[in-house]
Rosetta silent file (secondary structure, phi, psi, omega in degrees, C-alpha in Angstrom):
SEQUENCE: XXXXXXXXXXXXXXXXXXXXXXXXXXXXXXXXXXXXXXXXXXXXXXXXXXXXXXXXXXXXXXXXXXXXXXXXXXXXXXXXXXXXXXXXXXXXXXXXXXXXXXXXXXXXXXXXX
SCORE:     score description
SCORE:     0.000 S_00000001
   1 L     0.000  136.350 -178.002   -3.087   33.490   15.028 S_00000001
   2 L   -82.714  163.560 -178.116   -4.189   29.965   15.886 S_00000001
   3 L  -101.051   36.254  178.335   -1.871   27.168   16.954 S_00000001
   4 L   -74.426  145.184 -179.793   -3.053   24.662   14.343 S_00000001
   5 L   -72.724  156.255  173.096   -0.351   22.381   12.926 S_00000001
   6 L   -71.230  159.932  178.461    0.883   22.689    9.344 S_00000001
   7 L   -60.062  138.615 -179.313   -0.249   20.070    6.827 S_00000001
   8 L   -72.884  -24.028 -178.820    1.667   16.821    7.177 S_00000001
   9 L   -92.854  -54.276 -173.312    1.940   16.356    3.390 S_00000001
  10 L  -105.748   -2.497  178.043    2.444   19.775    1.818 S_00000001
  11 L    64.305   25.375  178.080    3.382   21.774    4.947 S_00000001
  12 L   -68.945  143.877  179.688    0.665   24.347    4.230 S_00000001
  13 L   -91.899    0.881 -174.350   -0.088   26.740    7.089 S_00000001
  14 L   -96.252   31.373  179.765   -3.755   27.112    6.093 S_00000001
  15 E   -71.442  157.756  176.480   -5.106   24.024    7.891 S_00000001
  16 E  -143.054  163.150  179.706   -8.433   24.113    9.712 S_00000001
  17 E   -89.610  140.202  175.452  -10.397   21.941   12.128 S_00000001
  18 E  -139.203   93.950 -175.959  -13.364   19.884   10.938 S_00000001
  19 L    67.427 -119.927 -179.633  -14.897   17.926   13.802 S_00000001
  20 L   -99.391   15.181 -178.785  -12.200   15.593   15.124 S_00000001
  21 E  -121.505  159.507  165.399   -9.941   16.075   12.074 S_00000001
  22 E  -102.006  147.478 -178.640   -7.558   18.645   10.664 S_00000001
  23 E  -132.347  139.168  174.875   -7.993   19.446    6.962 S_00000001
  24 E  -103.395  119.796 -179.332   -5.616   21.026    4.448 S_00000001
  25 L   -74.471  -16.171 -177.544   -7.451   23.114    1.815 S_00000001
  26 L   -84.113  -42.928 -178.286   -4.475   23.068   -0.552 S_00000001
  27 L  -113.966   -0.710  177.362   -3.873   19.315   -0.941 S_00000001
  28 L    66.085   21.081  177.428   -7.167   18.032    0.600 S_00000001
  29 L   -79.830  135.649  176.697   -5.329   15.829    3.121 S_00000001
  30 E  -121.093  141.523  176.666   -7.280   15.013    6.293 S_00000001
  31 E  -148.422  148.937  179.414   -5.867   13.552    9.493 S_00000001
  32 E   -65.970  155.259 -179.383   -7.165   12.976   13.026 S_00000001
  33 L   -63.975  -26.593 -178.785   -6.131   15.399   15.729 S_00000001
  34 L   -95.556   15.616  179.836   -4.348   12.589   17.605 S_00000001
  35 L   -70.153  151.796  175.593   -2.339   11.503   14.508 S_00000001
  36 L   -56.501  154.204 -175.103    1.480   11.271   14.697 S_00000001
  37 L   -74.577   -6.501 -176.289    3.267   14.521   13.900 S_00000001
  38 L  -133.679  137.071  179.267    5.024   13.051   10.875 S_00000001
  39 H   -62.719  -32.294 -179.234    3.609   11.244    7.809 S_00000001
  40 H   -65.397  -20.973  179.451    6.586    8.840    7.916 S_00000001
  41 H   -76.602  -13.720 -178.679    5.375    7.572   11.305 S_00000001
  42 L   -75.999  145.342  179.129    2.192    6.219    9.721 S_00000001
  43 L   -82.627  135.715  179.550    2.024    2.523    8.911 S_00000001
  44 L   -73.784  130.434  178.475    1.702    1.661    5.245 S_00000001
  45 L  -110.654  120.036  179.180   -1.538   -0.198    4.445 S_00000001
  46 L  -113.262  129.566 -178.173   -1.456   -2.438    1.382 S_00000001
  47 E  -116.929  151.111  177.759   -4.697   -3.964    0.123 S_00000001
  48 L   -81.535 -170.024 -174.024   -5.336   -6.734   -2.403 S_00000001
  49 L   -66.649  -21.868 -179.651   -7.626   -6.457   -5.446 S_00000001
  50 L  -107.856    5.203  173.699  -10.819   -6.836   -3.377 S_00000001
  51 L   100.282    1.960  177.234   -9.779   -4.598   -0.489 S_00000001
  52 L   -73.090  139.418  179.091   -8.448   -7.091    2.072 S_00000001
  53 E   -76.194  129.902  179.374   -5.509   -5.770    4.089 S_00000001
  54 L   -96.287  151.366  177.742   -2.300   -7.706    3.395 S_00000001
  55 L  -139.261  160.926  176.488    0.414   -8.432    5.946 S_00000001
  56 L   -57.464  136.421  176.974    3.855  -10.054    5.916 S_00000001
  57 L    91.562   -5.767  178.977    3.570  -13.843    5.825 S_00000001
  58 L   -68.901  163.253  171.915    0.119  -13.968    4.179 S_00000001
  59 L  -107.859  141.788 -177.254   -0.760  -16.339    1.350 S_00000001
  60 E  -133.010  164.931  174.547   -2.147  -14.925   -1.888 S_00000001
  61 E  -125.961  136.621  178.537   -3.549  -16.108   -5.219 S_00000001
  62 E   -77.274  133.883 -175.321   -2.774  -14.437   -8.562 S_00000001
  63 L  -105.082    2.889 -177.495   -5.982  -13.254  -10.297 S_00000001
  64 L  -152.439  144.183  174.202   -4.577  -12.529  -13.768 S_00000001
  65 L   -61.639  127.871 -178.608   -1.987  -14.074  -16.100 S_00000001
  66 E  -119.972  122.218  175.812    1.198  -12.071  -15.574 S_00000001
  67 E   -74.740  139.060  178.137    4.051  -12.041  -18.072 S_00000001
  68 L   -90.442  119.589 -176.668    7.496  -12.178  -16.475 S_00000001
  69 L   -62.381  131.517  178.167    9.588   -9.320  -17.803 S_00000001
  70 L    82.424   12.441 -177.767   12.751  -10.502  -19.581 S_00000001
  71 L  -149.763  164.751  175.586   11.516  -14.074  -19.867 S_00000001
  72 L   -93.199    2.150 -179.132    8.993  -16.157  -21.763 S_00000001
  73 L   -73.014  154.552  178.102    7.534  -17.437  -18.481 S_00000001
  74 E  -134.706  134.769  172.292    4.009  -16.564  -17.370 S_00000001
  75 E   -88.526  114.339 -173.169    2.532  -16.607  -13.868 S_00000001
  76 L   -78.973  156.314  174.011   -0.857  -18.239  -14.454 S_00000001
  77 L   -57.067  138.170  177.236   -4.205  -17.314  -12.915 S_00000001
  78 L    88.908   -1.887  177.708   -4.766  -19.210   -9.677 S_00000001
  79 L   -64.220  126.669  179.589   -1.069  -19.532   -8.786 S_00000001
  80 E   -94.253  136.396 -179.668   -0.829  -19.689   -5.000 S_00000001
  81 E  -125.909  127.950 -179.682    2.017  -17.861   -3.278 S_00000001
  82 L  -105.904  154.970  171.080    2.877  -18.400    0.389 S_00000001
  83 L    57.176   61.251  179.077    4.777  -16.240    2.836 S_00000001
  84 L   -78.414  162.012  174.975    4.759  -12.865    1.066 S_00000001
  85 E  -129.149  130.719 -179.093    6.759   -9.849    2.208 S_00000001
  86 E   -89.339  136.477  179.810    5.458   -6.291    1.846 S_00000001
  87 L  -134.585  166.643  176.410    7.814   -3.593    0.576 S_00000001
  88 L   -85.373  152.840  176.701    7.505    0.038   -0.490 S_00000001
  89 L   124.218 -175.805 -178.714    7.286    0.985   -4.133 S_00000001
  90 L   -65.463  -48.457  175.232    5.187    0.308   -7.216 S_00000001
  91 L   -93.169   99.741 -168.196    5.546   -3.476   -6.909 S_00000001
  92 L   -96.209    8.817  177.285    4.687   -3.770   -3.235 S_00000001
  93 E  -126.629  124.867  171.026    4.878   -7.554   -2.715 S_00000001
  94 E  -103.747  136.283 -178.212    8.090   -9.598   -2.719 S_00000001
  95 E  -157.507  173.597  175.979    7.639  -13.356   -2.944 S_00000001
  96 E  -121.611  121.585 -178.066    9.055  -16.596   -4.263 S_00000001
  97 E  -106.144  129.076  179.833    6.964  -18.446   -6.867 S_00000001
  98 L   -58.518  131.360  179.094    7.568  -22.160   -7.449 S_00000001
  99 L    86.470  -12.759 -179.193    9.083  -22.775  -10.880 S_00000001
 100 L  -120.742  -46.680  178.870    9.890  -19.100  -11.465 S_00000001
 101 E   112.769 -157.826 -177.109   11.783  -17.839   -8.423 S_00000001
 102 E   -69.108  135.519 -178.911   11.905  -14.500   -6.617 S_00000001
 103 E  -145.784  159.652  169.747    9.466  -11.903   -7.935 S_00000001
 104 E  -114.652  133.157 -178.465    7.885   -8.581   -7.117 S_00000001
 105 E  -123.005  156.848  172.453    4.131   -8.285   -7.668 S_00000001
 106 L   -90.897  140.003 -176.891    1.609   -5.469   -7.590 S_00000001
 107 H   -66.441  -19.803 -179.389   -1.099   -5.913   -4.978 S_00000001
 108 H   -72.056  -11.276 -179.069   -3.824   -5.077   -7.536 S_00000001
 109 H  -108.729   15.015 -179.451   -3.230   -8.444   -9.259 S_00000001
 110 E  -132.208  163.023  177.107   -3.545  -10.699   -6.199 S_00000001
 111 E  -134.473  137.275 -179.989   -6.203  -11.842   -3.760 S_00000001
 112 E   -69.995  139.113  179.604   -5.661  -12.896   -0.160 S_00000001
 113 L   -88.600    0.000    0.000   -6.339  -16.579    0.530 S_00000001
């Protein structure tokens, strides 16, 4: 029996080596051999609508009119937002928009400035 690690996502024991990576045939997850032993140790990468990597403190621009849930307000196209904060979840950007207040946005509706 080989000493290959179990899959980091599904814990399958059927992993195999493929070049410099390990591969899980059950969930199709691939990871480098020098990867941390736990998926939670990996850093979350959040990208904007065109693929730029976002970081805490970045400035963004809204690329689509967004209705504010529970209000008649609308965040218009081209609204600039400064000093964003990245969080986990469906709405992965927390920010404060002038005239509206604190909001959570999805990264697919913004572009890095």
